[in-house]
Every structure is written in C-alpha cells, then in structure tokens.
C-alpha positions in Angstrom: 0.0 0.0 0.0 3.0 2.3 0.2 2.8 5.5 -2.0 -1.0 5.3 -2.2 -2.4 8.5 -3.7 -3.9 10.5 -0.9 -6.1 13.6 -0.2 -6.0 15.9 2.7 -8.4 18.4 4.3 -9.0 20.5 7.4 -12.0 19.3 9.4 -13.9 20.1 12.6 -14.5 17.6 15.3 -17.5 18.3 17.7 -17.0 17.7 21.4 -20.1 19.1 23.0 -19.9 22.9 22.4 -16.2 22.7 21.5 -15.2 22.6 17.8 -11.8 21.0 17.5 -9.6 21.8 14.5 -8.1 18.7 12.9 -6.1 17.6 9.9 -7.3 14.7 7.9 -5.3 12.6 5.5 -6.8 9.6 3.7 -6.3 7.3 0.7 -7.9 8.8 -2.4 -9.0 5.4 -3.7 -12.2 3.7 -2.7 -12.1 1.3 0.2 -12.6 0.8 3.9 -9.4 1.5 5.9 -8.1 1.3 9.5 -7.6 4.6 11.1 -4.8 6.3 13.1 -5.1 9.3 15.5 -1.9 11.3 15.3 -1.1 13.3 18.4 0.9 16.4 18.3 4.0 17.6 20.1 3.8 20.9 22.0 4.1 22.7 18.7 0.6 22.1 17.5 -0.5 20.3 14.4 2.4 21.6 12.5 4.2 20.4 9.3 5.8 17.4 11.1 2.5 16.1 12.4 0.7 16.7 9.1 3.5 14.8 7.3 3.2 11.9 9.7 -0.6 11.8 8.9 0.3 11.8 5.2 2.7 8.9 5.7 0.0 6.8 7.2 -2.5 7.7 4.5 0.1 6.6 1.9 0.2 3.3 3.7 -3.5 2.8 3.5 -4.8 4.4 6.7 -7.2 7.2 7.4 -5.2 9.5 9.7 -6.5 12.4 11.7 -4.5 14.9 13.8 -6.7 16.9 16.3 -5.3 19.9 18.0 -4.9 19.5 21.7 -4.7 23.3 22.5 -8.1 24.2 21.1 -9.4 25.5 24.4 -6.5 27.9 25.1 -4.6 28.5 21.8 -6.8 27.7 18.8 -4.8 27.7 15.6 -1.4 27.5 17.4 1.3 26.1 15.1 5.0 26.5 15.7 8.4 25.4 14.6 11.2 24.5 16.9 12.9 27.7 18.1 13.5 28.5 21.8 10.6 30.9 21.6 8.3 28.2 20.1 9.3 25.8 22.8 8.5 28.3 25.5 5.0 29.0 24.0 4.3 25.3 23.5 5.2 24.4 27.0 3.0 27.2 28.3 0.0 25.8 26.4 0.9 22.2 27.4 0.7 23.1 31.0 -2.8 24.3 30.6 -4.1 20.9 29.4 -5.9 18.4 31.5 -5.9 14.6 31.1 -9.6 14.1 31.2 -10.2 16.9 28.6 -7.6 15.4 26.3 -9.1 12.0 26.6 -12.5 13.5 25.9 -11.1 15.2 22.7 -9.6 12.0 21.6 -12.8 10.1 22.1 -14.5 12.8 20.0 -11.9 12.2 17.3 -12.8 8.5 17.4 -16.5 9.3 17.1 -15.7 11.5 14.1 -13.7 8.8 12.4 -16.6 6.4 12.8 -18.8 8.7 10.8 -16.6 8.4 7.8 -17.7 5.8 5.3 -14.2 4.7 4.5 -13.1 3.9 8.1 -13.1 0.5 9.5 -14.9 1.3 12.8 -13.2 -1.3 15.0 -9.7 -0.7 13.7 -8.4 2.5 15.3 -4.9 3.1 16.7 -2.9 6.1 17.9 0.6 7.5 17.6 2.1 10.5 19.4 5.3 12.4 19.7 6.9 14.2 22.7 3.9 15.6 24.6 1.8 13.4 22.3 3.9 10.4 23.2 2.7 10.9 26.8 -0.8 11.6 25.7 -1.1 8.4 23.7 0.0 6.4 26.7 -3.1 7.9 28.4 -5.2 7.3 25.3 -4.2 3.6 25.2 -6.6 3.2 28.2 -9.6 4.0 25.9 -11.5 0.8 24.8 -11.6 2.0 21.2 -7.8 2.3 20.8 -6.5 -1.0 19.6 -2.8 -0.2 19.2 -0.4 2.5 20.3 3.0 3.9 19.2 4.5 6.3 21.7 7.6 8.4 20.8 9.7 9.9 23.5 6.8 10.7 25.8 8.2 12.6 28.8 6.8 12.7 32.2 4.8 9.4 32.0 6.4 8.1 35.2 6.0 11.2 37.4 3.2 13.5 36.0 -0.1 13.7 34.2 -1.6 16.6 32.3 -3.4 18.9 34.7 -1.9 17.2 37.8 -2.9 14.1 39.8 -1.5 10.6 39.9 1.2 10.0 37.3 0.1 8.5 34.0 2.1 5.4 34.6 -0.4 4.4 37.3 -3.0 3.9 34.5 -0.9 1.2 32.9 -3.2 -1.7 33.9 -6.0 0.0 32.0 -4.2 -0.1 28.7 -6.3 -2.2 26.3 -4.0 -3.1 23.4 -0.3 -3.6 22.3 2.0 -0.6 22.7 5.4 0.2 21.3 7.5 2.9 22.9 10.5 4.6 21.3 13.2 6.5 23.1 16.5 8.0 22.4 19.2 7.2 24.9 20.7 10.7 24.4 17.4 12.4 25.4 18.3 14.5 28.4 14.6 14.9 29.4 13.8 11.2 29.7 16.3 9.3 31.9 16.9 5.6 31.3 15.4 4.8 34.6 12.1 6.2 33.4 12.0 4.0 30.4 12.9 1.0 32.6 10.1 1.9 35.0 7.6 2.0 32.0 8.9 -1.3 30.8 8.6 -2.9 34.2 5.0 -1.7 34.6 4.0 -3.0 31.2 5.5 -6.4 32.0 3.9 -6.4 35.5 0.4 -6.0 34.0 1.1 -8.2 31.0 0.5 -5.5 28.4 1.8 -6.6 25.0 4.7 -4.2 24.4 8.1 -3.5 23.0 10.5 -0.7 24.1 12.9 0.5 21.5 16.0 2.5 22.7 18.3 4.2 20.2 21.8 4.8 21.5 22.8 7.7 19.4 19.4 9.4 19.3 18.1 12.4 21.3 14.7 13.9 21.9 12.7 14.4 18.7 14.8 12.0 16.7 11.9 11.1 14.4 11.3 14.7 13.2 13.2 15.7 10.1 12.4 19.4 10.9 14.5 19.3 14.1 18.2 19.5 14.6 18.0 16.3 16.6 16.7 14.3 13.7 18.4 11.0 13.4 17.6 9.4 10.0 18.8 5.9 10.9 16.8 5.7 14.1 13.8 7.3 12.4 13.8 4.8 9.6 14.1 1.9 12.0 11.3 3.2 14.2 9.0 3.7 11.2 9.6 0.2 10.1 8.5 -1.1 13.5 5.5 1.3 13.6 4.3 -0.1 10.3 4.7 -3.7 11.5 2.8 -2.9 14.7 -0.2 -1.3 12.9 -0.3 -3.9 10.1 -0.3 -6.7 12.7 -3.0 -5.3 14.9 -5.4 -3.4 12.7 -6.9 -5.9 10.3 -7.4 -4.5 6.8 -10.6 -4.9 4.9 -11.3 -4.5 1.2 -14.4 -3.6 -0.7 
C-alpha cells in the first residue's frame, strides 16, 4: 500500500460545544481502511504532524490529527525555536488529562462517521507531549494499538496534575510500542525502565525501543535532533505494529 495516492483536508470535530480543528489525510482510492489518530508535540498540528498523517495515508490508513490546544490556543502552530518551545510548554501546562481523553474520544466518534473507516480498527501514535498523551489514550477501549515516541513525564506526572500517568498502565487495552533516544536529556533511562517494568507487570503486550545515538525528537526531520537511521528503523516497526494489529478490509 506504500505510496497510495492521498487527499488531505482541514475538518472540525465536535466535542459538545467545542469545535476542534483537525487535519485529515486519507487514501484517495475507494475502500474501507483502518484509522490512526496522530497526536501532536507541544508545537501544535504543524508540518511534522501533518507529514506523519500523510505517511499513514500513503500506507492505506485514514489519519486524523486533532489539535490539543483548542481551548487555550486555537490555531497555534509552531516550529522548533526556543521561543516556540516556551510557548508550546505554556500551552501544554494548561491541558488536563480528562479533557484530552474527551477530545480523543470525540476524534474516534468523528472517524466512525466516515464511510471509508473500519470502525473497530483505530490506533494512535504520538510524539513528545503526544507520546505521553497516547499512553493515556491507550486506556480507551476503542484504541486497539499505540505507538509512543519519546513521551516525557509518564512516570511522574499527568496533564493537569494528579497521579502519574504510569499508574493507569493496567487500564491499557492493546499492544503498545514505545520509542526513546538514549541521548534524550529529558527522559532518563530509569524512566524507560520503569515504564517497561509496569507494562511487564500488567502483561500489556509491548516492545520498548531504545536508540543509543538518538536524542529527543529524533523522528522529526524538521528538528536539529533528527536521526535518520533511528527514524527509519522506528517507522519500520510502527508499520509492523499497525499492520499486525489493525486488520485490513477490502471492498
């Protein structure tokens, strides 16, 4: 399915009175496809997140990327300058776990209204802040598979405060792959080991990938920390994960 012709659009997701902006990428051909929710970094649904959605669409998935900052910073999109990082962190600190989960559930409901989506085959992938968020979202019954990239704070925090996200590990419903760079100063090795230990403890199907020469953001080719070798290997495993766990249908 690689290099499938795709189409993209900006859409609105309804969550009660809240209208959430989202980016949709889907195969242009007729069919019924599994779906992937792509969760942003602190920089909004920027070019990197849109390109990830496009990569999934080219592989034969319907991909949607909802903005997580709709309540406080609608339309926010940034690059990777120190100023952008400061703004993104400010908006991230205003998020709350239950609101985020509600927004992701709304994205799931939206996907299920689309005639080309296989309703019971929805996964999620997230990066940086989104890597943390998808660990949370893996507890939703409708999320069948999860790929988490360098999600910081999973072991010692949760959006909006409260018990750390890692305490929700036994609620995870499906397989999860987690990807970390060993040169990431924000995610110590002991944190990744704690995550792995909890996943093992609760018998959650998982694999932890650790890349020795990679830092934070290694998957993003718009960042100075981009590591093409680690990114290519990680993408190979992501494709394997989703192909294995989201059964494809044809029409």
